[in-house]
C-alpha positions as CSV (number, residue, x, y, z in Angstrom):
1,X,8.4,1.4,22.0
2,X,10.8,1.1,19.6
3,X,13.8,2.5,19.5
4,X,13.7,5.0,16.8
5,X,16.9,4.5,15.8
6,X,15.9,0.9,14.4
7,X,13.6,2.8,12.6
8,X,16.2,5.0,10.8
9,X,18.4,1.7,10.4
10,X,15.6,-0.4,8.9
11,X,14.9,2.5,6.0
12,X,18.6,3.2,5.3
13,X,18.9,-0.5,4.8
14,X,16.1,-0.4,2.5
15,X,17.3,2.6,0.3
16,X,20.8,0.6,-0.1
17,X,19.6,-2.1,-1.4
18,X,17.5,-0.3,-3.6
19,X,20.0,1.6,-4.9
20,X,22.5,-1.3,-4.7
21,X,20.3,-3.4,-7.0
22,X,19.6,-0.6,-9.2
23,X,23.3,-0.3,-10.1
24,X,23.7,-4.0,-10.8
25,X,20.5,-3.1,-13.3
26,X,22.2,-0.7,-15.2
27,X,25.7,-2.4,-15.7
28,X,23.4,-5.7,-16.7
29,X,21.7,-3.7,-18.9
30,X,24.4,-2.1,-20.5
31,X,26.0,-5.8,-21.2
32,X,22.8,-6.8,-23.0
33,X,22.0,-3.8,-25.2
34,X,25.5,-3.8,-26.1
35,X,24.7,-7.8,-27.3
36,X,21.8,-6.7,-28.9
37,X,23.6,-4.2,-31.2
38,X,26.1,-6.5,-32.1
39,X,23.7,-8.6,-33.2
40,X,21.3,-5.7,-35.0
41,X,24.7,-4.9,-36.8
42,X,25.6,-9.3,-37.8
43,X,21.9,-8.8,-39.0
44,X,22.7,-5.5,-41.1
45,X,19.7,-3.4,-39.7
46,X,19.1,0.1,-40.5
47,X,21.1,2.8,-39.8
48,X,18.4,4.3,-38.0
49,X,18.1,1.4,-36.0
50,X,21.7,1.3,-34.9
51,X,21.8,4.5,-33.4
52,X,18.8,4.2,-31.6
53,X,20.0,1.2,-29.9
54,X,23.4,3.1,-29.1
55,X,21.1,5.6,-27.4
56,X,19.9,3.2,-25.6
57,X,23.5,2.1,-24.4
58,X,24.3,5.6,-23.9
59,X,21.6,6.5,-21.2
60,X,22.3,3.5,-19.3
61,X,25.8,4.3,-19.4
62,X,24.9,7.6,-17.8
63,X,23.1,6.3,-15.2
64,X,25.7,4.0,-13.9
65,X,27.8,7.1,-12.2
66,X,24.9,8.5,-10.7
67,X,23.5,5.1,-9.3
68,X,27.2,4.5,-8.0
69,X,27.1,8.0,-6.3
70,X,23.6,7.4,-4.5
71,X,24.6,4.0,-3.4
72,X,28.2,5.5,-2.5
73,X,25.7,8.2,0.1
74,X,23.2,5.4,1.1
75,X,26.5,3.5,2.2
76,X,28.0,6.4,3.9
77,X,24.9,7.3,5.9
78,X,23.9,3.6,6.3
79,X,27.4,3.1,7.9
80,X,27.4,6.1,9.9
81,X,24.1,5.6,11.8
82,X,25.3,2.0,12.7
83,X,29.1,3.4,14.0
84,X,26.9,5.7,16.0
85,X,24.4,2.9,17.6
86,X,26.8,0.3,17.7
87,X,27.2,0.2,21.5
88,X,23.5,0.5,22.3
89,X,21.8,-1.5,19.3
90,X,24.4,-4.0,18.1
91,X,22.3,-7.3,19.6
92,X,19.2,-6.0,17.4
93,X,18.3,-8.3,14.4
94,X,17.5,-5.0,12.2
95,X,21.2,-4.1,13.3
96,X,23.1,-7.5,12.0
97,X,20.7,-7.0,9.0
98,X,22.1,-3.7,8.1
99,X,26.0,-4.7,8.8
100,X,25.8,-7.5,7.1
101,X,24.7,-5.7,4.5
102,X,27.3,-3.1,5.1
103,X,30.1,-5.6,4.8
104,X,29.0,-7.6,1.6
105,X,28.6,-4.2,0.2
106,X,31.9,-3.6,0.6
107,X,33.5,-6.2,-1.1
108,X,31.9,-4.6,-4.4
109,X,34.2,-1.9,-6.4
110,X,33.1,1.5,-6.8
C-alpha cells in the first residue's frame, strides 16, 4: 500500500498550486480592471459606473494580501512535509513534483 505521507504531499501540492494560481489571477485582474477604468474615464462614462469600477478594483486589491498569506501558509506546509520526508521519499515522483513547485515559487516575490 502507498505511504500516507505521499498522499499528504500530493494534497498539499494541489493546494499550493491552487492558491498560487488564485493569487496570480487577482493580480492580473487588478491590471485588467484598471485599464478598463481608464478606458471608461476616456469615454466619459457616468460617475456611478466609474465608482462601481473602482469598487471592483478595490475588492481585488483587498483579496491580494489574503491570497499572499494563504500561498505562504501552503508553501510552508508543503516545505515542512518535504523536509520531514526527504530522506525516505525523495526518489518518488510525487516528492520530486512537489519539490519542483517549491523551487519555482521561491523565485516569486511575496
